[in-house]
C-alpha positions as CSV (number, residue, x, y, z in Angstrom):
1,X,70.7,35.6,65.3
2,X,71.6,35.3,61.8
3,X,69.1,35.4,58.9
4,X,69.7,31.9,57.5
5,X,69.4,30.8,61.5
6,X,66.0,32.9,61.9
7,X,64.6,31.5,58.6
8,X,65.4,28.1,59.8
9,X,63.6,28.9,63.1
10,X,60.9,30.5,61.3
11,X,60.5,27.3,58.9
12,X,60.3,24.8,61.8
13,X,57.6,26.9,63.8
14,X,55.7,27.3,60.6
15,X,55.9,23.5,60.0
16,X,54.7,23.0,63.9
17,X,51.8,25.3,63.3
18,X,50.7,23.8,60.2
19,X,51.0,20.4,61.7
20,X,48.9,21.6,64.7
21,X,46.1,22.8,62.2
22,X,46.4,19.6,60.5
23,X,46.3,17.2,63.5
24,X,43.5,19.1,65.0
25,X,41.4,19.2,61.6
26,X,41.7,15.5,61.0
27,X,41.0,14.7,64.7
28,X,37.7,16.8,64.5
29,X,36.7,15.1,61.4
30,X,37.3,11.5,62.5
31,X,35.5,12.2,65.8
32,X,32.7,13.7,63.7
33,X,32.6,10.4,61.5
34,X,33.0,8.2,64.4
35,X,30.1,9.5,66.5
36,X,27.6,9.1,63.3
37,X,28.7,5.8,62.4
38,X,29.4,4.2,65.8
39,X,25.3,4.2,66.4
40,X,25.2,1.8,64.0
41,X,26.9,-1.0,65.8
42,X,25.2,0.5,69.3
43,X,21.7,-0.3,67.8
44,X,22.4,-4.0,67.8
45,X,22.1,-3.9,71.5
46,X,20.5,-0.8,72.8
47,X,16.7,-1.9,72.1
48,X,17.1,-5.4,73.5
49,X,18.3,-3.6,77.1
50,X,16.0,-1.0,76.9
51,X,13.0,-2.8,75.1
52,X,12.6,-0.5,72.3
53,X,10.0,-0.5,69.6
54,X,11.3,0.3,66.0
55,X,9.8,4.0,66.3
56,X,11.7,4.4,69.6
57,X,14.8,2.9,68.0
58,X,14.6,5.3,65.0
59,X,14.4,8.2,67.6
60,X,17.8,7.5,69.1
61,X,19.3,8.7,65.2
62,X,16.6,11.3,65.2
63,X,18.0,13.2,68.1
64,X,21.3,13.4,66.9
65,X,19.8,14.8,63.2
66,X,17.4,17.4,65.1
67,X,20.5,18.8,67.2
68,X,22.6,18.8,64.0
69,X,20.1,21.4,62.5
70,X,20.0,23.1,65.9
71,X,23.8,23.4,65.6
72,X,24.3,24.1,62.3
73,X,21.6,27.0,62.9
74,X,23.7,28.4,65.7
75,X,27.1,27.7,64.2
76,X,27.7,30.8,62.4
77,X,26.7,33.4,65.2
78,X,28.8,31.1,67.8
79,X,32.1,31.3,65.7
80,X,31.6,35.0,65.0
81,X,30.8,36.0,68.5
82,X,33.6,33.9,70.7
83,X,35.7,33.4,67.7
84,X,36.7,30.1,65.9
85,X,39.0,28.7,67.9
86,X,37.1,29.0,70.9
87,X,34.1,27.6,69.4
88,X,36.4,24.6,68.4
89,X,37.4,24.3,71.9
90,X,33.7,24.4,72.9
91,X,33.2,21.9,70.4
92,X,35.7,19.4,71.6
93,X,34.3,19.9,75.0
94,X,31.0,18.8,73.8
95,X,32.2,15.9,72.1
96,X,33.9,14.8,75.3
97,X,31.1,15.7,78.0
98,X,28.0,14.3,75.6
99,X,30.0,11.0,74.6
100,X,30.3,10.2,78.0
101,X,26.5,10.9,79.0
102,X,25.6,8.8,76.2
103,X,27.9,6.0,77.5
104,X,26.5,6.1,80.9
105,X,22.6,6.8,80.1
106,X,20.3,4.7,82.2
107,X,17.4,4.9,80.1
108,X,15.9,6.2,76.6
109,X,15.1,9.7,77.7
110,X,18.5,10.2,79.1
111,X,20.0,8.8,75.6
112,X,18.1,10.9,73.8
113,X,19.1,14.0,75.7
114,X,22.7,13.1,75.2
115,X,22.4,12.4,71.7
116,X,20.7,15.5,70.8
117,X,23.2,17.7,72.5
118,X,26.0,15.5,70.8
119,X,23.9,16.2,67.8
120,X,24.1,20.0,68.2
121,X,27.9,19.5,68.9
122,X,28.2,17.9,65.7
123,X,26.3,20.8,63.8
124,X,28.6,23.3,65.3
125,X,31.6,21.5,64.0
126,X,30.5,20.9,60.7
127,X,30.0,24.7,60.0
128,X,32.7,26.0,62.1
129,X,35.5,23.3,61.5
130,X,36.0,24.0,57.5
131,X,35.7,27.7,58.5
132,X,38.6,27.4,61.1
133,X,40.7,25.2,58.7
134,X,40.4,27.7,55.7
135,X,41.2,30.8,57.7
136,X,44.1,29.3,59.8
137,X,46.2,27.7,56.7
138,X,48.6,29.2,54.1
139,X,47.0,29.4,50.8
140,X,49.3,26.9,49.4
141,X,48.4,24.3,51.4
142,X,44.6,25.3,52.4
143,X,42.9,23.0,49.9
144,X,44.8,19.7,51.2
145,X,44.0,20.7,54.7
146,X,40.1,21.1,54.2
147,X,40.3,17.7,51.9
148,X,41.7,16.0,54.8
149,X,38.7,17.1,57.1
150,X,36.3,15.2,54.4
151,X,38.5,12.1,54.1
152,X,39.0,12.2,58.1
153,X,35.4,12.0,58.2
154,X,34.8,9.2,56.2
155,X,38.1,7.6,58.1
156,X,36.1,8.0,61.4
157,X,33.1,6.0,60.1
158,X,35.2,3.2,59.2
159,X,37.0,2.8,62.5
160,X,33.3,3.4,64.3
161,X,32.5,0.1,62.6
162,X,36.0,-1.5,63.3
163,X,35.4,-0.6,67.0
164,X,32.0,-1.8,67.0
165,X,33.2,-5.1,65.6
166,X,35.9,-5.4,68.5
167,X,33.4,-4.5,71.2
168,X,30.4,-6.6,69.9
169,X,31.2,-9.9,71.7
170,X,31.1,-8.3,74.6
171,X,27.6,-6.4,74.1
172,X,29.6,-3.2,75.4
173,X,27.4,-0.6,73.4
174,X,28.1,2.1,76.4
175,X,31.8,2.1,75.4
176,X,31.2,2.4,71.8
177,X,29.5,5.5,72.2
178,X,31.7,6.8,75.2
179,X,35.2,6.3,73.3
180,X,35.0,9.2,71.2
181,X,35.3,11.2,74.6
182,X,39.5,10.1,74.4
183,X,40.5,11.5,71.0
184,X,37.9,14.7,71.8
185,X,39.7,15.4,74.8
186,X,43.3,15.3,73.1
187,X,42.1,17.3,70.4
188,X,40.6,20.1,73.0
189,X,44.3,20.3,74.6
190,X,45.8,20.8,70.8
191,X,43.4,23.4,70.0
192,X,44.0,25.4,73.1
193,X,47.5,26.0,72.1
194,X,46.3,27.7,68.7
195,X,45.4,31.2,67.8
196,X,42.2,32.5,66.4
197,X,42.4,33.1,62.8
198,X,43.5,36.5,61.1
199,X,40.0,37.1,59.9
200,X,38.4,36.7,63.0
201,X,40.8,39.1,64.5
202,X,40.4,41.5,61.7
203,X,36.4,41.2,62.0
204,X,37.0,42.5,65.5
205,X,39.4,45.3,65.0
206,X,42.3,43.4,66.5
207,X,44.7,44.0,63.6
208,X,48.0,43.7,65.6
209,X,46.9,40.2,66.4
210,X,45.6,39.5,62.8
211,X,49.1,40.3,61.6
212,X,50.9,38.4,64.2
213,X,48.9,35.5,63.4
214,X,49.5,36.0,59.7
215,X,53.4,35.9,60.2
216,X,53.0,32.8,62.4
217,X,50.9,31.0,60.0
218,X,53.4,32.0,57.0
219,X,56.5,33.9,57.7
220,X,57.0,34.5,54.0
221,X,53.4,36.4,53.3
222,X,53.1,39.9,52.8
223,X,51.3,40.7,55.9
224,X,50.4,44.4,54.3
225,X,48.8,42.9,51.3
226,X,47.1,40.1,53.0
227,X,45.5,42.3,55.6
228,X,44.5,44.7,52.8
229,X,42.8,41.7,51.2
230,X,41.0,40.6,54.3
231,X,39.6,43.9,54.7
232,X,38.3,44.2,51.3
233,X,36.8,40.9,51.3
234,X,34.9,41.8,54.8
235,X,33.6,45.0,53.3
236,X,32.6,43.0,50.2
237,X,30.6,40.2,52.3
238,X,28.8,42.8,54.2
239,X,25.1,43.5,52.9
240,X,23.8,40.1,52.0
241,X,20.2,39.4,52.9
242,X,17.8,36.6,52.5
243,X,15.6,38.7,50.6
244,X,18.3,39.0,47.8
245,X,19.0,35.2,47.8
246,X,15.1,34.8,47.0
247,X,15.2,37.7,44.1
248,X,16.6,37.1,40.8
249,X,19.1,36.6,39.7
250,X,20.3,34.6,42.7
251,X,17.0,32.8,43.4
252,X,17.9,30.1,40.9
253,X,21.3,29.7,42.8
254,X,19.3,29.3,46.0
255,X,17.1,26.9,44.7
256,X,19.6,24.7,43.2
257,X,21.6,24.6,46.7
258,X,18.5,23.9,48.8
259,X,17.4,21.1,46.5
260,X,21.1,19.9,46.1
261,X,21.6,19.5,49.8
262,X,17.9,18.0,50.3
263,X,18.8,15.3,47.4
264,X,22.0,14.6,49.1
265,X,20.4,13.2,52.3
266,X,17.1,12.2,51.0
267,X,18.5,9.4,48.6
268,X,19.5,7.4,51.5
269,X,23.1,7.6,52.4
270,X,22.6,7.8,56.1
271,X,20.2,4.8,56.2
272,X,23.3,3.0,55.0
273,X,25.4,4.6,57.5
274,X,23.1,4.5,60.5
275,X,21.5,1.1,59.7
276,X,23.7,-1.1,57.7
277,X,24.0,-4.0,60.4
278,X,20.1,-3.8,60.6
279,X,19.7,-4.0,57.1
280,X,21.7,-7.0,56.8
281,X,20.1,-8.4,59.9
282,X,17.0,-7.7,57.7
283,X,18.1,-10.0,55.0
284,X,19.0,-12.8,57.6
285,X,22.6,-12.3,58.0
286,X,24.1,-13.3,61.3
287,X,27.3,-12.6,63.2
288,X,29.3,-9.6,64.1
289,X,31.7,-10.3,61.0
290,X,28.8,-9.9,58.5
291,X,27.1,-7.1,60.8
292,X,30.0,-4.9,61.6
293,X,33.4,-6.0,59.9
294,X,31.8,-5.9,56.4
295,X,30.1,-2.6,56.7
296,X,34.0,-1.3,58.1
297,X,35.2,-2.6,54.8
298,X,32.7,-0.7,52.7
299,X,33.8,2.5,54.4
300,X,37.5,1.8,53.8
301,X,36.4,1.4,49.8
302,X,34.5,4.5,50.5
303,X,37.8,6.3,51.7
304,X,39.5,5.2,48.6
305,X,36.7,6.6,46.4
306,X,36.6,9.7,48.2
307,X,40.6,10.3,47.5
308,X,40.0,9.3,43.9
309,X,37.1,11.9,43.5
310,X,39.3,14.8,45.1
311,X,42.2,13.7,43.1
312,X,40.5,13.9,39.5
313,X,37.9,16.6,40.3
314,X,39.8,19.5,38.7
315,X,40.9,17.8,35.8
316,X,37.4,16.1,34.7
317,X,35.2,18.4,36.1
318,X,32.5,19.0,39.0
319,X,29.5,17.7,36.9
320,X,31.2,14.6,35.5
321,X,32.5,13.6,39.0
322,X,28.7,14.3,40.6
323,X,26.8,12.5,37.7
324,X,29.2,9.4,37.9
325,X,28.8,9.0,41.4
326,X,24.9,9.4,41.5
327,X,24.9,6.9,38.4
328,X,26.4,4.2,40.7
329,X,24.1,5.0,43.3
330,X,21.1,4.1,40.9
331,X,22.7,0.8,39.9
332,X,23.7,0.2,43.4
333,X,19.6,0.7,44.4
334,X,18.7,-1.6,41.6
335,X,21.2,-4.5,42.8
336,X,19.3,-4.0,46.2
337,X,16.0,-4.2,45.1
338,X,16.9,-7.4,43.5
339,X,18.6,-8.7,46.6
340,X,15.5,-8.1,48.6
341,X,13.3,-9.8,46.1
342,X,15.5,-12.7,46.1
343,X,16.0,-12.9,49.7
344,X,18.5,-14.5,51.7
345,X,20.1,-17.6,50.3
346,X,22.6,-18.5,47.5
347,X,24.9,-15.7,46.5
348,X,22.4,-12.9,47.7
349,X,24.7,-11.9,50.8
350,X,27.5,-11.2,48.6
351,X,25.0,-9.3,46.2
352,X,24.0,-7.3,49.4
353,X,27.6,-6.3,50.2
354,X,28.3,-5.3,46.7
355,X,25.0,-3.2,46.8
356,X,25.8,-1.5,49.8
357,X,29.6,-1.1,48.9
358,X,28.6,0.6,45.3
359,X,26.0,2.9,46.9
360,X,28.4,4.1,49.5
361,X,31.4,4.5,47.2
362,X,28.9,6.3,44.8
363,X,27.7,8.6,47.1
364,X,31.4,9.6,48.3
365,X,32.7,9.9,45.0
366,X,30.1,12.0,44.0
367,X,27.8,13.9,46.6
368,X,30.2,13.3,49.6
369,X,33.1,15.1,47.6
370,X,31.3,17.6,45.7
371,X,28.3,18.8,47.8
372,X,30.5,21.4,49.8
373,X,32.0,22.3,46.7
374,X,28.9,23.7,45.1
375,X,27.8,25.2,48.5
376,X,31.0,27.4,48.7
377,X,31.3,28.2,45.0
378,X,27.6,29.0,44.1
379,X,27.1,32.5,45.5
380,X,28.8,35.9,45.4
381,X,30.9,36.9,48.4
382,X,28.0,38.8,50.1
383,X,25.8,35.7,50.3
384,X,28.1,33.0,50.4
385,X,27.9,32.4,54.2
386,X,24.0,32.4,53.9
387,X,24.1,30.1,50.9
388,X,26.4,27.6,52.4
389,X,24.1,27.6,55.7
390,X,20.7,27.4,53.5
391,X,22.4,24.1,51.8
392,X,23.6,22.5,55.1
393,X,20.1,23.0,56.7
394,X,18.2,21.5,53.7
395,X,20.9,18.7,53.8
396,X,20.2,18.1,57.6
397,X,16.4,18.2,57.2
398,X,16.8,15.3,54.6
399,X,18.9,13.6,57.1
400,X,16.2,14.0,59.8
401,X,13.5,12.6,57.6
402,X,15.6,9.4,56.8
403,X,16.8,8.9,60.6
404,X,13.3,9.2,61.6
405,X,11.2,7.0,59.2
406,X,13.7,4.7,57.3
407,X,13.4,1.7,59.8
408,X,9.7,2.2,59.9
409,X,9.2,2.4,56.1
410,X,11.9,-0.8,55.8
411,X,9.4,-2.6,58.2
412,X,6.3,-1.7,56.8
413,X,6.8,-1.7,52.7
414,X,9.9,-3.9,52.8
415,X,13.2,-3.6,51.4
416,X,12.2,-4.1,47.5
417,X,9.9,-0.7,47.8
418,X,12.2,1.1,50.1
419,X,15.3,0.8,47.6
420,X,12.8,1.5,44.8
421,X,12.2,4.7,46.4
422,X,15.8,5.3,46.9
423,X,16.5,4.4,43.3
424,X,13.9,6.6,42.0
425,X,15.1,9.8,43.8
426,X,18.8,9.0,42.4
427,X,17.4,9.4,39.2
428,X,15.7,12.7,40.0
429,X,18.8,13.8,41.6
430,X,21.0,12.6,38.4
431,X,18.2,14.3,36.4
432,X,18.6,17.7,38.6
433,X,22.2,17.9,38.4
434,X,22.4,17.4,34.6
435,X,20.0,20.1,34.1
436,X,21.0,23.0,36.6
437,X,24.4,22.2,38.0
438,X,27.1,24.7,36.5
439,X,30.6,23.4,35.7
440,X,32.6,25.5,37.9
441,X,35.8,23.8,37.6
442,X,38.8,26.4,36.3
443,X,36.5,29.3,36.9
444,X,37.5,32.0,39.4
445,X,35.0,32.6,42.2
446,X,34.2,36.0,41.0
447,X,33.1,34.8,37.4
448,X,31.0,31.9,38.8
449,X,28.0,34.7,39.3
450,X,27.8,35.3,35.8
451,X,26.1,32.1,35.6
452,X,23.2,32.9,37.6
453,X,23.1,36.5,36.1
454,X,22.8,35.0,32.6
455,X,19.6,32.9,33.5
456,X,21.7,29.6,34.2
457,X,24.1,29.7,31.1
458,X,27.8,30.8,30.9
459,X,28.0,33.9,28.9
460,X,30.4,33.7,25.8
461,X,32.7,36.3,27.4
462,X,33.1,34.3,30.7
463,X,35.5,31.9,29.2
464,X,37.8,29.6,31.6
465,X,40.9,31.8,32.7
């Protein structure tokens, strides 16, 4: 075969493998977003069929939140033991099985068990999928593929509302919950065709497999140099411990990521995602268009906000993007307080839509786009995985609190005080980011540790390269 024909064949093969990685990443993100958002539509019908109290209704979302914590805590060990690709196949299988079990649930305990196990699957995917994408992608497209996962998640939430709107006239909440099994089955079949990552093969001493996969990912790569970089990175990552995270100089970084992760959720985003239809219902709005189609439009706007954030973040910096998003959330909370204070009537329905729209777009522009950037950039290599896990766990604990208590708090103290609390928490988040978040834009990962080692300030010698 001529060199030109061989290069052409390799280019087609490279494009095919890149496409498979992108499709699997996007599909897993869409499924995650769908399963997160679809419960909002289903909760319009499940309480009536199962005769649930407010606390029992909240427990459906809580079961998923608890499962996500369990899955996230197990994810690193599972992915390291069985491999990234096999873990992803298991995740796809979990989405299929537990979505179907949710759809055929005959009582509340059955539904809670299915949703808990689905939450475990989601927790596994939130850790494993970005790692699988990052380690399976050529460097020149790695960033765009990781971004595609974040964008796909928001798209999945939007699709969940649209599907709920289409099925709501029939009260078909079982179909709402079960339908995600279809794309999960498809993505599972795609994942079966993919190799594991070169990094995992190297971790297991399978260097021939690692080199073979590197050539499949990028025929133009210098395999010897790339393997040397992977082996050096693996050696560098050994030795990090929880004790080291709790000692100076990285104790400050640990406090930063844990508090930031908690603030991401406790400021109320999943109260909006899980319970937007119930919030609108509390305001007196009626009909599937108001309760389901309008939230879908909100998620479409949030998708645009995410894309804008990711496009400008490297130009304007992480801190400015994050602070701008939180400032919009503060404004949105003030508007929601005014809406609940005024009650239904006149233009309050329009203001309620604007308030939810601003809150969701502000979140996805700031917190939604930036939280994982800070989790991956805040620690040196030996502590990076543990730091990301600490941030994710803190994030999921905040999610659990919101899922369990939001509906009860909304019913007990009313919308005015509920969104006042969220507003105060958003103000706290703004102050925290202003006071403690480093501006990491344009700085190599190796230099970011200098911020913490210098007591939370950039040394003059660590200028942007």
